[in-house]
Residue frames as qw, qx, qy, qz and C-alpha x, y, z in Angstrom:
[[0.163, 0.721, -0.232, -0.632, 22.41, 36.91, 41.45],
 [0.810, 0.354, 0.449, 0.131, 21.93, 35.75, 37.92],
 [0.172, -0.555, 0.446, 0.680, 24.50, 36.49, 35.32],
 [0.740, 0.594, 0.075, -0.306, 23.51, 36.76, 31.67],
 [0.689, -0.181, 0.564, 0.417, 25.58, 34.50, 29.55],
 [0.320, 0.709, -0.279, -0.563, 26.87, 36.10, 26.38],
 [0.847, 0.213, 0.477, 0.097, 26.56, 33.72, 23.44],
 [0.252, -0.407, 0.498, 0.723, 29.23, 34.13, 20.77],
 [0.533, 0.502, -0.122, -0.670, 27.89, 35.10, 17.35],
 [0.296, 0.333, -0.842, -0.305, 29.30, 31.92, 15.84],
 [0.020, 0.128, 0.967, -0.217, 26.89, 29.87, 17.99],
 [0.419, 0.306, 0.254, -0.816, 23.73, 31.80, 17.09],
 [0.488, 0.344, 0.796, 0.099, 21.05, 29.77, 15.26],
 [0.204, 0.233, 0.511, 0.802, 20.08, 31.13, 11.84],
 [0.158, -0.733, -0.617, -0.240, 16.58, 32.14, 12.94],
 [0.410, -0.734, -0.286, 0.460, 17.95, 34.56, 15.54],
 [0.405, -0.045, 0.241, 0.881, 19.89, 36.71, 13.07],
 [0.010, 0.590, 0.529, 0.610, 16.69, 38.29, 11.78],
 [0.402, -0.843, -0.356, -0.017, 16.03, 39.82, 15.19],
 [0.612, -0.251, -0.072, 0.746, 19.49, 41.39, 15.50],
 [0.088, 0.932, 0.132, -0.325, 19.60, 45.18, 15.49],
 [0.614, 0.765, -0.080, 0.178, 21.58, 46.91, 12.76],
 [0.088, -0.847, 0.487, -0.193, 24.45, 47.90, 15.06],
 [0.738, -0.333, 0.585, -0.052, 24.96, 44.33, 16.25],
 [0.856, 0.445, 0.235, 0.115, 25.09, 43.14, 12.63],
 [0.348, 0.876, -0.260, 0.211, 27.74, 45.76, 11.91],
 [0.358, -0.716, 0.570, -0.185, 29.81, 44.78, 14.96],
 [0.758, -0.177, 0.624, -0.066, 29.57, 41.03, 14.44],
 [0.716, 0.642, -0.139, -0.238, 30.09, 41.03, 10.65],
 [0.255, 0.657, -0.709, 0.007, 33.78, 39.96, 10.82],
 [0.273, -0.242, 0.897, -0.248, 33.00, 36.94, 13.01],
 [0.667, 0.300, 0.540, -0.416, 29.61, 35.91, 11.58],
 [0.593, 0.636, -0.248, -0.427, 30.21, 36.24, 7.84],
 [0.190, 0.451, -0.864, -0.114, 32.89, 33.51, 7.61],
 [0.349, 0.047, 0.878, -0.323, 30.61, 31.12, 9.50],
 [0.624, 0.517, 0.307, -0.499, 27.68, 31.86, 7.21],
 [0.467, 0.642, -0.485, -0.367, 29.81, 31.51, 4.08],
 [0.034, -0.290, 0.956, -0.030, 31.12, 28.13, 5.22],
 [0.472, 0.244, 0.735, -0.420, 27.51, 27.05, 5.73],
 [0.563, 0.572, -0.077, -0.592, 26.72, 27.80, 2.07],
 [0.075, -0.321, 0.896, 0.299, 28.42, 24.64, 0.86],
 [0.800, 0.234, 0.037, -0.551, 26.03, 22.95, -1.56],
 [0.057, -0.363, 0.920, 0.133, 26.85, 19.27, -1.72],
 [0.270, 0.274, 0.916, -0.117, 23.41, 17.83, -2.14],
 [0.181, -0.228, -0.509, -0.810, 20.42, 18.22, -4.41],
 [0.213, -0.489, -0.801, 0.272, 18.18, 17.82, -1.37],
 [0.069, -0.750, -0.337, -0.565, 15.49, 20.48, -1.20],
 [0.594, -0.758, -0.211, 0.169, 16.18, 20.87, 2.51],
 [0.614, -0.253, 0.138, 0.735, 19.77, 21.86, 1.70],
 [0.228, 0.496, 0.389, 0.742, 18.51, 24.25, -0.99],
 [0.314, -0.843, -0.339, -0.277, 16.20, 25.98, 1.46],
 [0.655, -0.628, -0.067, 0.416, 18.94, 26.26, 4.08],
 [0.534, 0.066, 0.252, 0.805, 21.33, 27.74, 1.50],
 [0.034, 0.642, 0.375, 0.668, 18.77, 30.34, 0.50],
 [0.499, -0.821, -0.278, 0.005, 17.99, 31.19, 4.14],
 [0.648, -0.424, 0.058, 0.631, 21.68, 31.81, 4.78],
 [0.368, 0.287, 0.356, 0.810, 22.01, 33.84, 1.59],
 [0.167, -0.788, -0.397, -0.440, 18.98, 35.96, 2.54],
 [0.591, -0.737, -0.169, 0.280, 20.41, 36.60, 6.02],
 [0.575, -0.177, 0.188, 0.776, 23.71, 37.74, 4.53],
 [0.190, 0.459, 0.424, 0.757, 22.00, 39.98, 1.96],
 [0.297, -0.790, -0.386, -0.371, 19.42, 41.50, 4.29],
 [0.629, -0.759, -0.120, 0.118, 21.35, 41.73, 7.56],
 [0.667, -0.482, 0.224, 0.522, 25.05, 41.95, 6.71],
 [0.566, 0.440, 0.375, 0.588, 25.46, 43.13, 3.11],
 [0.018, 0.948, 0.170, 0.268, 24.57, 46.74, 4.02],
 [0.496, -0.833, 0.218, 0.110, 27.59, 46.79, 6.36],
 [0.836, -0.006, 0.310, 0.454, 30.15, 45.40, 3.93],
 [0.143, -0.673, 0.289, 0.666, 32.82, 47.60, 2.42],
 [0.713, 0.647, 0.059, -0.265, 32.28, 48.10, -1.31],
 [0.247, 0.744, -0.611, -0.108, 35.98, 47.73, -2.03],
 [0.102, -0.310, 0.939, -0.106, 36.12, 44.27, -0.47],
 [0.749, 0.143, 0.241, -0.601, 32.62, 43.09, -1.41],
 [0.761, 0.401, -0.460, -0.218, 33.94, 40.77, -4.12],
 [0.331, 0.367, -0.813, 0.307, 36.52, 39.15, -1.83],
 [0.221, -0.138, 0.719, -0.644, 34.40, 38.93, 1.29],
 [0.597, 0.251, 0.537, -0.541, 31.10, 37.84, -0.20],
 [0.693, 0.530, -0.120, -0.474, 30.43, 37.67, -3.94],
 [0.424, 0.518, -0.732, -0.130, 33.37, 35.45, -4.98],
 [0.079, -0.167, 0.935, -0.303, 32.63, 32.96, -2.22],
 [0.461, 0.273, 0.650, -0.539, 28.83, 32.85, -2.16],
 [0.579, 0.517, -0.079, -0.626, 27.75, 33.42, -5.75],
 [0.352, 0.346, -0.822, -0.284, 29.51, 30.45, -7.42],
 [0.069, 0.087, 0.951, -0.287, 27.86, 28.14, -4.88],
 [0.429, 0.446, 0.403, -0.674, 24.56, 29.88, -5.47],
 [0.503, 0.475, -0.433, -0.578, 24.87, 29.43, -9.23],
 [0.176, 0.142, -0.973, -0.040, 25.56, 25.72, -8.67],
 [0.252, 0.291, 0.762, -0.520, 22.39, 25.60, -6.59],
 [0.495, 0.506, 0.009, -0.707, 20.44, 27.37, -9.34],
 [0.400, 0.369, -0.741, -0.393, 21.72, 24.87, -11.92],
 [0.007, -0.033, -0.978, 0.206, 20.72, 21.96, -9.65],
 [0.374, 0.409, 0.525, -0.646, 17.25, 23.45, -9.31],
 [0.512, 0.488, -0.314, -0.633, 16.86, 23.87, -13.09],
 [0.268, 0.229, -0.921, -0.164, 17.97, 20.27, -13.57],
 [0.125, 0.193, 0.886, -0.402, 15.54, 19.01, -10.94],
 [0.446, 0.468, 0.210, -0.734, 12.74, 21.11, -12.42],
 [0.477, 0.421, -0.573, -0.516, 13.41, 19.68, -15.88],
 [0.156, 0.109, -0.981, 0.041, 13.62, 16.13, -14.56],
 [0.226, 0.302, 0.757, -0.534, 10.40, 16.39, -12.58],
 [0.444, 0.456, -0.009, -0.771, 8.51, 18.17, -15.35],
 [0.285, 0.230, -0.820, -0.440, 8.94, 15.23, -17.69],
 [0.146, -0.233, -0.957, 0.089, 6.50, 13.22, -15.55],
 [0.220, 0.211, 0.324, -0.896, 3.95, 16.00, -15.18],
 [0.161, -0.367, -0.784, -0.475, 0.33, 15.24, -15.87],
 [0.383, -0.465, -0.042, -0.797, -2.91, 16.75, -14.65],
 [0.842, -0.381, -0.326, -0.200, -3.48, 13.67, -12.47],
 [0.747, -0.024, -0.414, 0.519, -0.07, 13.69, -10.77],
 [0.294, -0.922, -0.109, -0.227, -0.60, 16.05, -7.84],
 [0.762, -0.516, 0.091, 0.381, 2.66, 15.03, -6.16],
 [0.597, 0.161, 0.267, 0.739, 4.76, 16.20, -9.11],
 [0.034, 0.807, 0.284, 0.518, 2.69, 19.38, -9.38],
 [0.542, -0.838, -0.049, 0.019, 3.43, 20.12, -5.72],
 [0.763, -0.267, 0.194, 0.556, 7.12, 19.32, -6.18],
 [0.441, 0.452, 0.301, 0.715, 7.38, 21.62, -9.19],
 [0.192, -0.893, -0.208, -0.350, 5.57, 24.41, -7.34],
 [0.678, -0.697, 0.037, 0.230, 7.97, 24.04, -4.40],
 [0.692, -0.011, 0.250, 0.678, 11.04, 24.13, -6.65],
 [0.231, 0.660, 0.300, 0.649, 9.74, 27.22, -8.43],
 [0.394, -0.895, -0.136, -0.158, 9.00, 28.95, -5.12],
 [0.742, -0.485, 0.133, 0.443, 12.51, 28.14, -3.93],
 [0.561, 0.279, 0.303, 0.718, 13.95, 29.52, -7.18],
 [0.029, -0.856, -0.251, -0.452, 11.97, 32.74, -6.68],
 [0.586, -0.800, 0.003, 0.129, 13.54, 33.11, -3.22],
 [0.725, -0.163, 0.255, 0.619, 17.00, 32.58, -4.67],
 [0.342, 0.562, 0.331, 0.676, 16.31, 35.19, -7.35],
 [0.298, -0.914, -0.203, -0.187, 15.09, 37.54, -4.61],
 [0.672, -0.611, 0.125, 0.400, 18.41, 37.23, -2.78],
 [0.593, 0.128, 0.364, 0.707, 20.33, 37.80, -6.02],
 [0.082, 0.797, 0.346, 0.488, 18.13, 40.82, -6.74],
 [0.491, -0.859, -0.091, 0.114, 19.00, 42.15, -3.28],
 [0.674, -0.291, 0.246, 0.633, 22.70, 41.98, -4.20],
 [0.373, 0.445, 0.412, 0.703, 22.12, 43.87, -7.43],
 [0.176, -0.890, -0.310, -0.285, 19.97, 46.50, -5.71],
 [0.614, -0.701, -0.006, 0.363, 22.62, 46.97, -3.03],
 [0.577, -0.082, 0.326, 0.745, 25.34, 47.58, -5.60],
 [0.189, 0.597, 0.459, 0.631, 23.11, 49.87, -7.67],
 [0.325, -0.884, -0.325, -0.080, 22.12, 51.92, -4.62],
 [0.645, -0.398, -0.052, 0.651, 25.66, 52.93, -3.74],
 [0.145, 0.976, 0.037, -0.161, 26.65, 56.53, -4.20],
 [0.403, -0.612, 0.550, 0.400, 30.26, 55.48, -4.69],
 [0.587, 0.572, -0.450, -0.355, 31.73, 54.75, -8.07],
 [0.824, -0.215, 0.521, -0.053, 32.04, 50.99, -8.41],
 [0.199, 0.557, -0.714, -0.374, 34.66, 49.39, -10.63],
 [0.885, 0.103, -0.244, -0.383, 33.40, 46.26, -12.36],
 [0.553, 0.328, -0.723, 0.255, 36.51, 44.36, -11.30],
 [0.130, -0.256, 0.661, -0.693, 35.45, 44.89, -7.67],
 [0.646, 0.102, 0.482, -0.583, 32.13, 43.09, -8.23],
 [0.333, 0.347, -0.706, -0.519, 32.81, 40.80, -11.23],
 [0.021, 0.091, 0.992, -0.086, 31.12, 37.75, -9.69],
 [0.340, 0.454, 0.529, -0.631, 27.78, 39.54, -9.43],
 [0.502, 0.522, -0.224, -0.652, 27.26, 40.45, -13.11],
 [0.286, 0.276, -0.880, -0.261, 28.52, 37.06, -14.25],
 [0.130, 0.174, 0.918, -0.332, 26.11, 35.34, -11.85],
 [0.444, 0.507, 0.294, -0.678, 23.18, 37.42, -13.04],
 [0.457, 0.492, -0.512, -0.537, 24.06, 36.66, -16.66],
 [0.069, 0.131, -0.989, -0.001, 24.38, 32.97, -15.78],
 [0.319, 0.343, 0.737, -0.487, 20.84, 32.95, -14.36],
 [0.491, 0.578, -0.015, -0.652, 19.43, 34.77, -17.38],
 [0.347, 0.432, -0.742, -0.377, 21.24, 32.50, -19.85],
 [0.045, -0.012, 0.988, -0.149, 20.30, 29.31, -17.98],
 [0.413, 0.433, 0.557, -0.576, 16.68, 30.36, -17.80],
 [0.492, 0.578, -0.248, -0.603, 16.57, 31.27, -21.47],
 [0.245, 0.332, -0.882, -0.228, 18.27, 28.06, -22.57],
 [0.190, 0.140, 0.919, -0.317, 15.96, 25.99, -20.35],
 [0.474, 0.528, 0.360, -0.606, 12.83, 27.74, -21.65],
 [0.422, 0.560, -0.481, -0.526, 14.04, 27.58, -25.25],
 [0.098, 0.195, -0.973, -0.079, 14.80, 23.87, -24.93],
 [0.291, 0.286, 0.810, -0.421, 11.44, 23.15, -23.30],
 [0.492, 0.576, 0.088, -0.647, 9.53, 25.11, -25.95],
 [0.408, 0.483, -0.655, -0.414, 11.29, 23.41, -28.86],
 [0.048, -0.088, 0.988, -0.121, 10.98, 20.04, -27.17],
 [0.420, 0.399, 0.635, -0.510, 7.21, 20.47, -26.77],
 [0.512, 0.601, -0.167, -0.591, 6.80, 21.72, -30.34],
 [0.256, 0.402, -0.841, -0.255, 8.86, 18.86, -31.69],
 [0.163, 0.067, 0.957, -0.232, 6.98, 16.23, -29.66],
 [0.508, 0.493, 0.383, -0.593, 3.62, 17.66, -30.84],
 [0.461, 0.560, -0.460, -0.512, 4.73, 17.43, -34.45],
 [0.090, 0.216, -0.970, -0.060, 5.67, 13.78, -33.93],
 [0.331, 0.290, 0.788, -0.431, 2.28, 13.05, -32.43],
 [0.520, 0.594, 0.069, -0.610, 0.53, 14.87, -35.28],
 [0.312, 0.497, -0.716, -0.379, 2.68, 13.03, -37.78],
 [0.094, -0.050, 0.988, -0.108, 1.85, 9.63, -36.28],
 [0.399, 0.428, 0.660, -0.472, -1.88, 10.28, -36.31],
 [0.389, 0.553, -0.244, -0.695, -1.93, 11.45, -39.97]]
């Protein structure tokens, strides 16, 4: 007789969460969420760590967020995950800016690196969008205090993107003027 061994949720590899049925996600939320949140620690600017962070964030948003109580959403998820996610976003903007300075039409390696960073940023924005959509879809009245990390994170992304784009645009315009000035 073979006995099926029950594997605790805390030992499940990340890839397996996507195959969990909705009811299992609901049941295992209290034990799985703390493990996933601990895994969100961003201590490196390594792209591998970035991708893992985003995979975990997407699992939480897609599989577990629908089962979280709106009244405790800030405490259980937003306040813990979003500051780390904003740090990740800032690291990605910094890396993008650093890499872009060496961009040329001949440097295919930098082009590939920049494309990969941008694709990773799009995935991060997708997870953040999922959070916003979840909050907006609720039929319950939501008090801003109960979700304050989400709006501030969204505003952080918008501001950082604007500042980065504004800086890059002015930098390019200024450098072109210098080149034109030198050649005159």
